[in-house]
MDTraj code that builds the backbone (N, CA, C; nanometers):
import mdtraj as md
import numpy as np

residues = "UNK UNK UNK UNK UNK UNK UNK UNK UNK UNK UNK UNK UNK UNK UNK UNK UNK UNK UNK UNK UNK UNK UNK UNK UNK UNK UNK UNK UNK UNK UNK UNK UNK UNK UNK UNK UNK UNK UNK UNK UNK UNK UNK UNK UNK UNK UNK UNK UNK UNK UNK UNK UNK UNK UNK UNK UNK UNK UNK UNK UNK UNK UNK UNK UNK UNK UNK UNK UNK UNK UNK UNK UNK UNK UNK UNK UNK UNK UNK UNK UNK UNK UNK UNK UNK UNK UNK".split()
xyz = np.array([
    [-0.1375, 1.3691, 0.6342],
    [-0.1500, 1.4190, 0.7408],
    [-0.3173, 1.3783, 0.7746],
    [-0.3346, 1.2797, 0.8725],
    [-0.4593, 1.2715, 0.8749],
    [-0.5597, 1.3518, 0.9456],
    [-0.6638, 1.4504, 0.9432],
    [-0.7463, 1.4742, 1.0207],
    [-0.8017, 1.4552, 1.1328],
    [-0.7797, 1.4549, 1.2332],
    [-0.7988, 1.4035, 1.3868],
    [-0.9422, 1.4507, 1.4206],
    [-1.0159, 1.4577, 1.5011],
    [-1.1748, 1.4945, 1.5535],
    [-1.1988, 1.3909, 1.6779],
    [-1.2576, 1.5014, 1.8011],
    [-1.2490, 1.4147, 1.9157],
    [-1.4471, 1.3424, 1.8950],
    [-1.5323, 1.2062, 1.9514],
    [-1.5426, 1.1644, 1.9357],
    [-1.7286, 1.2751, 1.8832],
    [-1.6827, 1.3283, 2.0399],
    [-1.7795, 1.4630, 2.0232],
    [-1.8008, 1.5129, 1.8796],
    [-1.6650, 1.6069, 1.8257],
    [-1.6783, 1.6953, 1.7074],
    [-1.7562, 1.6076, 1.6272],
    [-1.6900, 1.4166, 1.5921],
    [-1.7308, 1.3335, 1.5512],
    [-1.9048, 1.3521, 1.4524],
    [-1.9443, 1.3075, 1.5720],
    [-2.0472, 1.3135, 1.6178],
    [-2.1670, 1.4171, 1.4793],
    [-2.0494, 1.5970, 1.5790],
    [-2.1554, 1.6458, 1.4744],
    [-2.1274, 1.7373, 1.3703],
    [-2.0602, 1.6833, 1.3668],
    [-1.9508, 1.7070, 1.1740],
    [-1.9769, 1.6362, 1.0812],
    [-2.0748, 1.4734, 1.0950],
    [-2.0966, 1.3082, 1.0109],
    [-2.1099, 1.4433, 0.9252],
    [-2.2482, 1.4788, 0.9443],
    [-2.2784, 1.4976, 0.7399],
    [-2.1908, 1.6212, 0.6858],
    [-2.0768, 1.6659, 0.7154],
    [-2.0329, 1.6892, 0.6445],
    [-1.8643, 1.6295, 0.5902],
    [-1.8862, 1.5556, 0.7242],
    [-1.7388, 1.4654, 0.6856],
    [-1.7453, 1.3990, 0.5687],
    [-1.8863, 1.3132, 0.5006],
    [-1.8772, 1.3057, 0.3954],
    [-1.7727, 1.3058, 0.2229],
    [-1.8210, 1.4749, 0.2854],
    [-1.7887, 1.5431, 0.2118],
    [-1.6138, 1.5841, 0.1633],
    [-1.5290, 1.5324, 0.3217],
    [-1.4062, 1.5630, 0.3677],
    [-1.3255, 1.3852, 0.3107],
    [-1.4544, 1.3185, 0.2712],
    [-1.3008, 1.1603, 0.2785],
    [-1.2751, 1.1836, 0.1780],
    [-1.1163, 1.0949, 0.1978],
    [-1.0399, 1.1508, 0.0852],
    [-0.9085, 1.0613, 0.0730],
    [-0.8976, 1.0277, 0.0618],
    [-0.7164, 0.8939, 0.0737],
    [-0.6674, 0.8559, 0.2453],
    [-0.7111, 0.9627, 0.2447],
    [-0.6643, 1.0179, 0.4120],
    [-0.7483, 0.9504, 0.4114],
    [-0.7674, 0.8842, 0.5982],
    [-0.8551, 0.8333, 0.6714],
    [-0.8407, 1.0105, 0.7707],
    [-1.0376, 1.0122, 0.8125],
    [-1.0586, 1.0945, 0.9545],
    [-1.0713, 0.9998, 1.0677],
    [-0.9116, 1.0340, 1.1489],
    [-0.9162, 0.9545, 1.2776],
    [-0.9839, 1.0249, 1.4083],
    [-1.0436, 0.9239, 1.4914],
    [-1.1331, 0.9339, 1.6031],
    [-1.1191, 0.9383, 1.7062],
    [-1.0946, 1.0360, 1.8420],
    [-1.0273, 0.9917, 1.9276],
    [-1.1097, 1.0468, 2.0193],
    [-1.0746, 0.9680, 2.0783],
    [-1.1238, 0.9502, 2.2798],
    [-1.0019, 0.9885, 2.3886],
    [-1.0228, 1.0696, 2.4462],
    [-0.9021, 1.1792, 2.5942],
    [-0.8080, 1.1080, 2.4955],
    [-0.8479, 1.1277, 2.3497],
    [-0.6418, 1.1976, 2.3284],
    [-0.5997, 1.1229, 2.2126],
    [-0.6477, 0.9915, 2.2672],
    [-0.6182, 0.8333, 2.2248],
    [-0.7026, 0.7711, 2.0562],
    [-0.6266, 0.7513, 1.9698],
    [-0.7544, 0.7232, 1.8538],
    [-0.8129, 0.5754, 1.8853],
    [-0.9509, 0.6144, 1.8336],
    [-1.0524, 0.5205, 1.8839],
    [-1.1029, 0.4520, 1.7214],
    [-1.1430, 0.4896, 1.5952],
    [-1.1379, 0.4359, 1.5144],
    [-1.1251, 0.5899, 1.4005],
    [-1.1027, 0.4845, 1.2483],
    [-1.1399, 0.5586, 1.1396],
    [-1.2179, 0.5934, 1.0752],
    [-1.2508, 0.6404, 0.9403],
    [-1.3321, 0.6586, 0.9062],
    [-1.2272, 0.7368, 0.7428],
    [-1.2848, 0.6106, 0.6679],
    [-1.2397, 0.6784, 0.4929],
    [-1.3767, 0.6523, 0.3862],
    [-1.2944, 0.6563, 0.2669],
    [-1.4374, 0.7018, 0.1597],
    [-1.4100, 0.4824, 0.1320],
    [-1.5465, 0.5144, 0.0858],
    [-1.6382, 0.3030, 0.0314],
    [-1.5554, 0.2691, -0.0508],
    [-1.5036, 0.3951, -0.1185],
    [-1.3920, 0.3502, -0.2277],
    [-1.2927, 0.2545, -0.2192],
    [-1.1815, 0.3672, -0.0853],
    [-1.0737, 0.3398, -0.0072],
    [-1.1107, 0.2038, 0.0596],
    [-1.1897, 0.1845, 0.1050],
    [-1.2322, 0.0687, 0.2239],
    [-1.1588, -0.0780, 0.0478],
    [-1.2849, -0.0395, 0.0104],
    [-1.2812, -0.1995, -0.1161],
    [-1.2034, -0.1736, -0.2031],
    [-1.0554, -0.0525, -0.2209],
    [-0.9349, -0.0925, -0.2153],
    [-0.8595, -0.1367, -0.1475],
    [-0.8799, -0.0756, -0.0236],
    [-0.7239, -0.1733, 0.1082],
    [-0.8249, -0.3470, 0.0537],
    [-0.9336, -0.3980, 0.1269],
    [-0.9647, -0.5196, 0.0946],
    [-0.9282, -0.5962, -0.0379],
    [-0.8964, -0.4793, -0.1552],
    [-0.8200, -0.5954, -0.2467],
    [-0.6996, -0.6797, -0.2867],
    [-0.6509, -0.4736, -0.1882],
    [-0.5279, -0.5330, -0.1732],
    [-0.4766, -0.6711, -0.0644],
    [-0.5927, -0.6140, 0.0782],
    [-0.5749, -0.7592, 0.1540],
    [-0.5503, -0.9179, 0.1203],
    [-0.6791, -0.9313, 0.0457],
    [-0.6672, -1.0410, -0.0241],
    [-0.5735, -1.0732, -0.0938],
    [-0.5394, -0.9488, -0.2201],
    [-0.4193, -1.0436, -0.3121],
    [-0.3092, -1.0514, -0.1609],
    [-0.2378, -0.9834, -0.1319],
    [-0.1333, -0.9912, 0.0299],
    [-0.1279, -1.1208, 0.0822],
    [-0.2749, -1.1980, 0.1231],
    [-0.2884, -1.2839, 0.1650],
    [-0.3217, -1.3890, 0.0538],
    [-0.3464, -1.4338, -0.0719],
    [-0.3199, -1.5504, -0.1515],
    [-0.2158, -1.6087, -0.1478],
    [-0.0631, -1.6463, -0.1158],
    [0.0479, -1.7317, -0.0864],
    [0.0389, -1.7166, -0.2109],
    [0.0041, -1.8010, -0.2822],
    [0.0014, -1.8810, -0.3994],
    [0.0921, -1.7950, -0.4893],
    [-0.0023, -1.6654, -0.5284],
    [-0.0027, -1.5478, -0.6295],
    [0.1545, -1.4674, -0.4803],
    [0.1111, -1.4848, -0.4472],
    [0.2844, -1.2953, -0.3795],
    [0.4087, -1.3915, -0.4369],
    [0.3352, -1.5706, -0.4377],
    [0.4979, -1.6709, -0.4159],
    [0.5218, -1.6931, -0.5759],
    [0.4183, -1.6278, -0.6916],
    [0.5040, -1.5910, -0.8196],
    [0.4781, -1.5027, -0.8119],
    [0.4363, -1.3735, -0.8454],
    [0.4389, -1.2448, -0.8086],
    [0.6076, -1.2075, -0.7916],
    [0.6827, -1.2666, -0.6919],
    [0.7734, -1.2388, -0.5629],
    [0.8818, -1.2898, -0.7220],
    [0.8166, -1.4160, -0.7251],
    [0.9010, -1.4736, -0.8425],
    [0.9819, -1.3831, -0.9820],
    [0.8622, -1.3587, -1.0305],
    [0.8626, -1.2576, -1.1339],
    [0.9299, -1.1825, -1.1643],
    [0.8981, -1.0832, -1.0167],
    [1.0521, -0.9598, -1.0287],
    [1.1782, -0.9887, -1.0149],
    [1.1808, -1.1182, -0.9301],
    [1.3352, -1.1355, -0.9906],
    [1.3962, -1.1719, -1.0709],
    [1.2751, -1.2284, -1.1997],
    [1.2537, -1.3045, -1.2783],
    [1.3986, -1.1627, -1.3978],
    [1.2781, -1.0939, -1.3248],
    [1.2335, -0.9749, -1.4165],
    [1.3648, -0.8372, -1.4230],
    [1.3995, -0.7934, -1.3290],
    [1.5999, -0.7572, -1.2416],
    [1.6983, -0.8552, -1.3648],
    [1.7188, -0.9493, -1.3211],
    [1.7908, -1.0549, -1.3431],
    [1.7949, -1.0557, -1.5286],
    [1.6508, -0.9949, -1.6052],
    [1.6296, -0.9527, -1.7043],
    [1.6394, -1.0406, -1.7988],
    [1.5283, -1.1708, -1.6575],
    [1.4540, -1.2633, -1.7958],
    [1.3842, -1.2069, -1.8231],
    [1.3453, -1.1673, -1.9338],
    [1.1924, -1.1142, -1.9730],
    [1.1786, -1.1807, -2.1140],
    [1.0466, -1.1630, -2.1499],
    [1.0434, -1.1915, -2.2631],
    [0.9326, -1.0183, -2.3621],
    [0.9915, -1.0600, -2.5059],
    [0.9716, -0.9467, -2.5551],
    [0.8530, -0.9386, -2.5644],
    [0.7299, -0.8260, -2.5656],
    [0.6318, -0.8483, -2.6237],
    [0.6175, -0.9019, -2.7451],
    [0.6238, -0.7948, -2.8840],
    [0.6776, -0.9570, -3.0067],
    [0.6684, -1.1169, -2.9327],
    [0.7496, -1.1150, -2.9126],
    [0.7632, -1.3013, -2.8781],
    [0.6098, -1.3264, -2.7852],
    [0.5973, -1.2482, -2.6455],
    [0.4905, -1.3079, -2.5742],
    [0.3299, -1.3400, -2.6895],
    [0.3182, -1.2267, -2.7834],
    [0.1601, -1.2193, -2.8369],
    [0.2031, -1.3607, -2.9309],
    [0.3187, -1.3623, -3.0163],
    [0.3353, -1.5388, -3.1075],
    [0.3249, -1.6236, -3.0104],
    [0.3650, -1.6173, -2.8577],
    [0.3562, -1.7868, -2.8137],
    [0.2059, -1.7648, -2.7598],
    [0.0860, -1.6423, -2.7522],
    [0.0324, -1.6284, -2.6962],
    [-0.1495, -1.6706, -2.8456],
    [-0.0346, -1.6749, -2.9846],
    [-0.0985, -1.6773, -3.0279],
    [-0.2776, -1.5478, -3.1338],
    [-0.1581, -1.4249, -3.1189],
    [-0.2485, -1.3876, -3.1069],
    [-0.1659, -1.1644, -3.2278],
])
top = md.Topology()
chain = top.add_chain()
for i, resn in enumerate(residues, 1):
    res = top.add_residue(resn, chain, resSeq=i)
    for name in ("N", "CA", "C"):
        top.add_atom(name, md.element.get_by_symbol(name[0]), res)
traj = md.Trajectory(xyz[None], top)
């Protein structure tokens, strides 16, 4: 569960919030309504990378095709894959 703070609490606790940032955001509220979220920089970069991947239509299409093929048992053994790649 995300930690929730008012804007005033966030202002007072800002120096300490850096130590509390985990994979869960800290939600900042105004009048009880969420208006902002604080997340670690590492988590932000992970989210942006994921978003970049998921918005690559060609990649997602190929990924779905691969998942379908794998679920249908249409796979290549590791040994065959290495041989095809000349490894």
